[in-house]
One Martini backbone bead per residue (centre of mass of N, CA, C, O) as a GRO file, in nm:
protein
  311
    1UNK     BB    1   2.253   0.457   1.717
    2UNK     BB    2   2.285   0.576   1.429
    3UNK     BB    3   2.207   0.830   1.229
    4UNK     BB    4   2.206   0.603   1.029
    5UNK     BB    5   2.012   0.358   0.909
    6UNK     BB    6   2.036   0.026   0.849
    7UNK     BB    7   1.950  -0.088   0.525
    8UNK     BB    8   1.729  -0.329   0.360
    9UNK     BB    9   1.663  -0.574   0.087
   10UNK     BB   10   1.394  -0.793  -0.014
   11UNK     BB   11   1.383  -0.793  -0.320
   12UNK     BB   12   1.458  -0.694  -0.682
   13UNK     BB   13   1.232  -0.601  -0.828
   14UNK     BB   14   1.048  -0.342  -0.917
   15UNK     BB   15   1.006  -0.251  -0.618
   16UNK     BB   16   1.281  -0.313  -0.480
   17UNK     BB   17   1.450  -0.134  -0.661
   18UNK     BB   18   1.324   0.135  -0.546
   19UNK     BB   19   1.409   0.096  -0.259
   20UNK     BB   20   1.711   0.097  -0.312
   21UNK     BB   21   1.728   0.372  -0.442
   22UNK     BB   22   1.624   0.538  -0.195
   23UNK     BB   23   1.822   0.442   0.023
   24UNK     BB   24   2.064   0.572  -0.145
   25UNK     BB   25   1.931   0.882  -0.083
   26UNK     BB   26   1.888   0.898   0.205
   27UNK     BB   27   1.963   1.077   0.504
   28UNK     BB   28   1.844   0.839   0.726
   29UNK     BB   29   2.003   0.623   0.539
   30UNK     BB   30   2.176   0.299   0.479
   31UNK     BB   31   2.271   0.101   0.229
   32UNK     BB   32   2.387  -0.242   0.307
   33UNK     BB   33   2.166  -0.465   0.192
   34UNK     BB   34   2.101  -0.740  -0.047
   35UNK     BB   35   1.830  -0.977  -0.111
   36UNK     BB   36   1.828  -1.253  -0.353
   37UNK     BB   37   1.778  -1.554  -0.503
   38UNK     BB   38   1.907  -1.374  -0.728
   39UNK     BB   39   2.225  -1.269  -0.738
   40UNK     BB   40   2.224  -1.091  -0.995
   41UNK     BB   41   2.012  -0.890  -0.896
   42UNK     BB   42   2.167  -0.791  -0.647
   43UNK     BB   43   2.425  -0.699  -0.795
   44UNK     BB   44   2.291  -0.486  -0.974
   45UNK     BB   45   2.186  -0.307  -0.737
   46UNK     BB   46   2.458  -0.255  -0.601
   47UNK     BB   47   2.596  -0.113  -0.841
   48UNK     BB   48   2.377   0.121  -0.846
   49UNK     BB   49   2.324   0.184  -0.502
   50UNK     BB   50   2.470  -0.013  -0.312
   51UNK     BB   51   2.622  -0.202  -0.098
   52UNK     BB   52   2.555  -0.551  -0.034
   53UNK     BB   53   2.557  -0.890  -0.077
   54UNK     BB   54   2.342  -1.122   0.039
   55UNK     BB   55   2.338  -1.477   0.092
   56UNK     BB   56   2.105  -1.426   0.308
   57UNK     BB   57   1.881  -1.355   0.545
   58UNK     BB   58   2.078  -1.385   0.780
   59UNK     BB   59   2.291  -1.197   0.665
   60UNK     BB   60   2.114  -0.943   0.651
   61UNK     BB   61   2.048  -0.923   0.955
   62UNK     BB   62   2.350  -0.855   1.048
   63UNK     BB   63   2.343  -0.559   0.870
   64UNK     BB   64   2.049  -0.472   0.979
   65UNK     BB   65   1.769  -0.265   1.115
   66UNK     BB   66   1.615  -0.223   0.835
   67UNK     BB   67   1.343  -0.371   0.626
   68UNK     BB   68   1.258  -0.448   0.299
   69UNK     BB   69   0.971  -0.627   0.161
   70UNK     BB   70   0.964  -0.756  -0.199
   71UNK     BB   71   0.809  -1.014  -0.207
   72UNK     BB   72   0.610  -1.245  -0.243
   73UNK     BB   73   0.325  -1.288  -0.070
   74UNK     BB   74   0.375  -1.593   0.020
   75UNK     BB   75   0.653  -1.485   0.187
   76UNK     BB   76   0.594  -1.273   0.407
   77UNK     BB   77   0.550  -1.423   0.672
   78UNK     BB   78   0.823  -1.569   0.700
   79UNK     BB   79   1.009  -1.321   0.675
   80UNK     BB   80   0.888  -1.125   0.886
   81UNK     BB   81   0.902  -1.308   1.135
   82UNK     BB   82   1.211  -1.334   1.129
   83UNK     BB   83   1.279  -1.034   1.156
   84UNK     BB   84   1.126  -0.979   1.422
   85UNK     BB   85   1.273  -1.201   1.592
   86UNK     BB   86   1.549  -1.017   1.527
   87UNK     BB   87   1.482  -0.710   1.572
   88UNK     BB   88   1.346  -0.592   1.304
   89UNK     BB   89   1.252  -0.357   1.105
   90UNK     BB   90   0.944  -0.335   0.894
   91UNK     BB   91   0.879  -0.321   0.537
   92UNK     BB   92   0.588  -0.431   0.373
   93UNK     BB   93   0.439  -0.515   0.113
   94UNK     BB   94   0.162  -0.528  -0.055
   95UNK     BB   95   0.021  -0.746   0.088
   96UNK     BB   96   0.102  -0.843   0.400
   97UNK     BB   97  -0.066  -1.114   0.331
   98UNK     BB   98  -0.268  -1.389   0.271
   99UNK     BB   99  -0.388  -1.356   0.568
  100UNK     BB  100  -0.535  -1.224   0.846
  101UNK     BB  101  -0.393  -1.412   1.048
  102UNK     BB  102  -0.105  -1.343   0.967
  103UNK     BB  103  -0.126  -1.038   1.013
  104UNK     BB  104  -0.185  -1.054   1.318
  105UNK     BB  105   0.079  -1.191   1.399
  106UNK     BB  106   0.267  -0.971   1.300
  107UNK     BB  107   0.151  -0.740   1.472
  108UNK     BB  108   0.193  -0.876   1.751
  109UNK     BB  109   0.502  -0.910   1.738
  110UNK     BB  110   0.578  -0.615   1.702
  111UNK     BB  111   0.445  -0.517   1.962
  112UNK     BB  112   0.597  -0.706   2.167
  113UNK     BB  113   0.896  -0.589   2.051
  114UNK     BB  114   0.889  -0.282   1.965
  115UNK     BB  115   0.820  -0.263   1.652
  116UNK     BB  116   0.826  -0.178   1.320
  117UNK     BB  117   0.525  -0.218   1.113
  118UNK     BB  118   0.515  -0.158   0.776
  119UNK     BB  119   0.295  -0.080   0.498
  120UNK     BB  120   0.278  -0.047   0.129
  121UNK     BB  121   0.062   0.212   0.128
  122UNK     BB  122   0.145   0.459  -0.080
  123UNK     BB  123  -0.107   0.660  -0.094
  124UNK     BB  124  -0.065   0.781   0.196
  125UNK     BB  125   0.193   0.955   0.051
  126UNK     BB  126   0.019   1.129  -0.114
  127UNK     BB  127  -0.026   1.465  -0.148
  128UNK     BB  128  -0.328   1.454  -0.228
  129UNK     BB  129  -0.428   1.330   0.041
  130UNK     BB  130  -0.352   1.561   0.222
  131UNK     BB  131  -0.554   1.761   0.098
  132UNK     BB  132  -0.808   1.604   0.173
  133UNK     BB  133  -0.773   1.577   0.485
  134UNK     BB  134  -0.783   1.891   0.539
  135UNK     BB  135  -1.107   1.879   0.407
  136UNK     BB  136  -1.242   1.683   0.591
  137UNK     BB  137  -1.619   1.605   0.631
  138UNK     BB  138  -1.802   1.363   0.635
  139UNK     BB  139  -1.833   1.127   0.436
  140UNK     BB  140  -2.090   0.995   0.196
  141UNK     BB  141  -1.934   0.969  -0.095
  142UNK     BB  142  -1.751   0.731  -0.304
  143UNK     BB  143  -1.531   0.741  -0.599
  144UNK     BB  144  -1.322   0.475  -0.727
  145UNK     BB  145  -1.036   0.470  -0.961
  146UNK     BB  146  -0.832   0.188  -1.107
  147UNK     BB  147  -0.610   0.197  -1.384
  148UNK     BB  148  -0.429  -0.051  -1.594
  149UNK     BB  149  -0.212  -0.214  -1.745
  150UNK     BB  150  -0.071  -0.497  -1.798
  151UNK     BB  151   0.195  -0.597  -1.583
  152UNK     BB  152   0.347  -0.890  -1.547
  153UNK     BB  153   0.274  -0.890  -1.235
  154UNK     BB  154   0.127  -1.014  -0.959
  155UNK     BB  155  -0.021  -1.302  -1.065
  156UNK     BB  156  -0.085  -1.445  -0.779
  157UNK     BB  157  -0.295  -1.211  -0.789
  158UNK     BB  158  -0.550  -1.012  -0.792
  159UNK     BB  159  -0.669  -0.691  -0.829
  160UNK     BB  160  -0.751  -0.650  -0.536
  161UNK     BB  161  -0.465  -0.728  -0.404
  162UNK     BB  162  -0.291  -0.551  -0.591
  163UNK     BB  163  -0.468  -0.247  -0.603
  164UNK     BB  164  -0.740  -0.204  -0.445
  165UNK     BB  165  -0.617  -0.207  -0.155
  166UNK     BB  166  -0.542   0.087  -0.149
  167UNK     BB  167  -0.840   0.195  -0.145
  168UNK     BB  168  -0.940   0.044   0.102
  169UNK     BB  169  -0.752   0.177   0.302
  170UNK     BB  170  -0.844   0.470   0.252
  171UNK     BB  171  -1.143   0.437   0.311
  172UNK     BB  172  -1.115   0.339   0.603
  173UNK     BB  173  -0.959   0.595   0.694
  174UNK     BB  174  -1.185   0.808   0.618
  175UNK     BB  175  -1.456   0.684   0.740
  176UNK     BB  176  -1.454   0.534   1.017
  177UNK     BB  177  -1.634   0.259   0.959
  178UNK     BB  178  -1.817  -0.003   0.942
  179UNK     BB  179  -1.882  -0.267   0.744
  180UNK     BB  180  -2.210  -0.392   0.629
  181UNK     BB  181  -2.159  -0.417   0.303
  182UNK     BB  182  -2.106  -0.635   0.006
  183UNK     BB  183  -2.077  -0.569  -0.362
  184UNK     BB  184  -1.931  -0.805  -0.587
  185UNK     BB  185  -1.744  -0.798  -0.898
  186UNK     BB  186  -1.572  -1.023  -1.142
  187UNK     BB  187  -1.298  -1.073  -1.392
  188UNK     BB  188  -1.131  -1.312  -1.579
  189UNK     BB  189  -0.900  -1.278  -1.856
  190UNK     BB  190  -0.560  -1.326  -1.821
  191UNK     BB  191  -0.605  -1.458  -1.543
  192UNK     BB  192  -0.681  -1.642  -1.271
  193UNK     BB  193  -0.759  -1.392  -1.158
  194UNK     BB  194  -0.891  -1.101  -1.126
  195UNK     BB  195  -0.887  -0.800  -1.350
  196UNK     BB  196  -1.183  -0.715  -1.271
  197UNK     BB  197  -1.345  -0.475  -1.038
  198UNK     BB  198  -1.658  -0.428  -0.847
  199UNK     BB  199  -1.761  -0.214  -0.564
  200UNK     BB  200  -1.997  -0.200  -0.289
  201UNK     BB  201  -2.000   0.005   0.004
  202UNK     BB  202  -2.128  -0.018   0.336
  203UNK     BB  203  -2.185   0.189   0.621
  204UNK     BB  204  -2.284   0.258   0.941
  205UNK     BB  205  -2.287   0.589   0.875
  206UNK     BB  206  -2.396   0.580   0.547
  207UNK     BB  207  -2.174   0.534   0.375
  208UNK     BB  208  -2.061   0.523   0.025
  209UNK     BB  209  -1.871   0.293  -0.197
  210UNK     BB  210  -1.718   0.306  -0.518
  211UNK     BB  211  -1.518   0.039  -0.670
  212UNK     BB  212  -1.259   0.040  -0.929
  213UNK     BB  213  -1.069  -0.226  -1.102
  214UNK     BB  214  -0.793  -0.240  -1.350
  215UNK     BB  215  -0.535  -0.445  -1.551
  216UNK     BB  216  -0.674  -0.398  -1.874
  217UNK     BB  217  -0.598  -0.116  -1.962
  218UNK     BB  218  -0.505   0.152  -2.185
  219UNK     BB  219  -0.503   0.318  -1.915
  220UNK     BB  220  -0.433   0.551  -1.663
  221UNK     BB  221  -0.601   0.550  -1.332
  222UNK     BB  222  -0.611   0.767  -1.020
  223UNK     BB  223  -0.915   0.812  -0.849
  224UNK     BB  224  -1.101   1.043  -0.627
  225UNK     BB  225  -1.442   1.088  -0.516
  226UNK     BB  226  -1.581   1.329  -0.278
  227UNK     BB  227  -1.873   1.346  -0.070
  228UNK     BB  228  -2.006   1.609   0.127
  229UNK     BB  229  -2.201   1.834   0.288
  230UNK     BB  230  -1.997   2.093   0.172
  231UNK     BB  231  -1.851   1.902  -0.059
  232UNK     BB  232  -1.633   1.852  -0.352
  233UNK     BB  233  -1.380   1.601  -0.426
  234UNK     BB  234  -1.093   1.578  -0.657
  235UNK     BB  235  -0.852   1.318  -0.723
  236UNK     BB  236  -0.510   1.283  -0.860
  237UNK     BB  237  -0.258   1.075  -0.803
  238UNK     BB  238  -0.080   1.088  -1.058
  239UNK     BB  239  -0.080   1.423  -1.071
  240UNK     BB  240  -0.121   1.564  -0.803
  241UNK     BB  241  -0.434   1.657  -0.796
  242UNK     BB  242  -0.706   1.909  -0.727
  243UNK     BB  243  -1.059   1.946  -0.653
  244UNK     BB  244  -1.293   2.208  -0.529
  245UNK     BB  245  -1.639   2.219  -0.419
  246UNK     BB  246  -1.863   2.482  -0.296
  247UNK     BB  247  -2.130   2.600  -0.104
  248UNK     BB  248  -2.208   2.956  -0.162
  249UNK     BB  249  -2.469   3.147  -0.151
  250UNK     BB  250  -2.610   2.934  -0.364
  251UNK     BB  251  -2.319   2.865  -0.482
  252UNK     BB  252  -2.085   2.717  -0.691
  253UNK     BB  253  -1.745   2.692  -0.586
  254UNK     BB  254  -1.405   2.718  -0.653
  255UNK     BB  255  -1.122   2.590  -0.490
  256UNK     BB  256  -0.808   2.615  -0.403
  257UNK     BB  257  -0.547   2.356  -0.454
  258UNK     BB  258  -0.252   2.297  -0.285
  259UNK     BB  259   0.040   2.101  -0.388
  260UNK     BB  260   0.316   1.924  -0.251
  261UNK     BB  261   0.512   1.767  -0.441
  262UNK     BB  262   0.598   1.406  -0.451
  263UNK     BB  263   0.744   1.105  -0.375
  264UNK     BB  264   0.583   0.857  -0.218
  265UNK     BB  265   0.815   0.650  -0.161
  266UNK     BB  266   1.005   0.846  -0.025
  267UNK     BB  267   0.809   0.923   0.203
  268UNK     BB  268   0.769   0.637   0.312
  269UNK     BB  269   1.069   0.563   0.385
  270UNK     BB  270   1.126   0.803   0.564
  271UNK     BB  271   0.906   0.733   0.770
  272UNK     BB  272   1.012   0.456   0.850
  273UNK     BB  273   1.286   0.546   0.961
  274UNK     BB  274   1.180   0.746   1.169
  275UNK     BB  275   1.014   0.537   1.329
  276UNK     BB  276   1.250   0.346   1.396
  277UNK     BB  277   1.422   0.557   1.555
  278UNK     BB  278   1.161   0.644   1.757
  279UNK     BB  279   0.929   0.429   1.799
  280UNK     BB  280   0.695   0.480   1.602
  281UNK     BB  281   0.389   0.504   1.458
  282UNK     BB  282   0.271   0.431   1.167
  283UNK     BB  283   0.040   0.500   0.936
  284UNK     BB  284   0.086   0.185   0.830
  285UNK     BB  285   0.016  -0.080   0.998
  286UNK     BB  286  -0.077  -0.394   1.074
  287UNK     BB  287  -0.375  -0.333   1.144
  288UNK     BB  288  -0.456  -0.172   0.891
  289UNK     BB  289  -0.367  -0.391   0.686
  290UNK     BB  290  -0.554  -0.616   0.795
  291UNK     BB  291  -0.821  -0.472   0.731
  292UNK     BB  292  -0.778  -0.452   0.424
  293UNK     BB  293  -0.741  -0.756   0.378
  294UNK     BB  294  -1.010  -0.856   0.486
  295UNK     BB  295  -1.177  -0.705   0.273
  296UNK     BB  296  -1.041  -0.822   0.019
  297UNK     BB  297  -1.111  -1.118   0.079
  298UNK     BB  298  -1.417  -1.079   0.084
  299UNK     BB  299  -1.432  -0.991  -0.213
  300UNK     BB  300  -1.293  -1.236  -0.354
  301UNK     BB  301  -1.497  -1.445  -0.253
  302UNK     BB  302  -1.744  -1.326  -0.388
  303UNK     BB  303  -1.639  -1.341  -0.676
  304UNK     BB  304  -1.593  -1.650  -0.680
  305UNK     BB  305  -1.892  -1.731  -0.616
  306UNK     BB  306  -2.004  -1.566  -0.887
  307UNK     BB  307  -1.845  -1.717  -1.079
  308UNK     BB  308  -1.822  -1.878  -1.355
  309UNK     BB  309  -1.764  -2.178  -1.480
  310UNK     BB  310  -1.515  -2.320  -1.640
  311UNK     BB  311  -1.464  -2.545  -1.907
   0.00000   0.00000   0.00000
């Protein structure tokens, strides 16, 4: 294996474009091939970031050791299974697949072949989350809000699978306890699927999480507020900033939180390549992504069951 791992990208829409950009910059990877069903899109990315245009997925496989998949969710299973069967390490954008069953098959195949299957839950690589994890001690209550303007993309899925799934993954990671109940509501406004969703999760260890997501907001907001026995922590993913308040000697005092800021996607892809080179387990593998997907699907089904029938 060369010092730099040969990397490729499948799909150069808005997310795949940024994968190509970063592979062109990483010290531990070499962008070698890009495949997109629209050859003009692949050619444009190659001119900007390097590599060559692959004429097919099979062609890309012959040129790469590690591949980012940024195709529509409905295509993830077919593409990823083919890449894994060809012994290629894979980073697939979230959600990992359309169904938990597909996700489990993908995770099982990667495990059986000794390959890295990482899933693009990018907030796990946000420096603000690092700051929270260093101060975490038995969370009791979480309030998570994620708002954004209408994206004009990923409209094949609702807001839960589009963006809330990031927060579901983080919550499961932080709480580390089984979900005992889900109470979800959502509304479709501009899309076929829900554009706004609100969920309350109860966990076996007594923790409660309130989660809100909207993709028809006039502003952007990505925040998590966490309450534990000894402190309150507030994180802003977008600004990569944090506040912490703790009870000391009967008084509430604010503690300084220093964050080493950086681009989460760059950190994510660097981690993927390092894991692929070392054969190490990534922060967000197939099993973790499958758990987040299973919870997201449970939420979307409840929203659909409760939604009034359109005339």
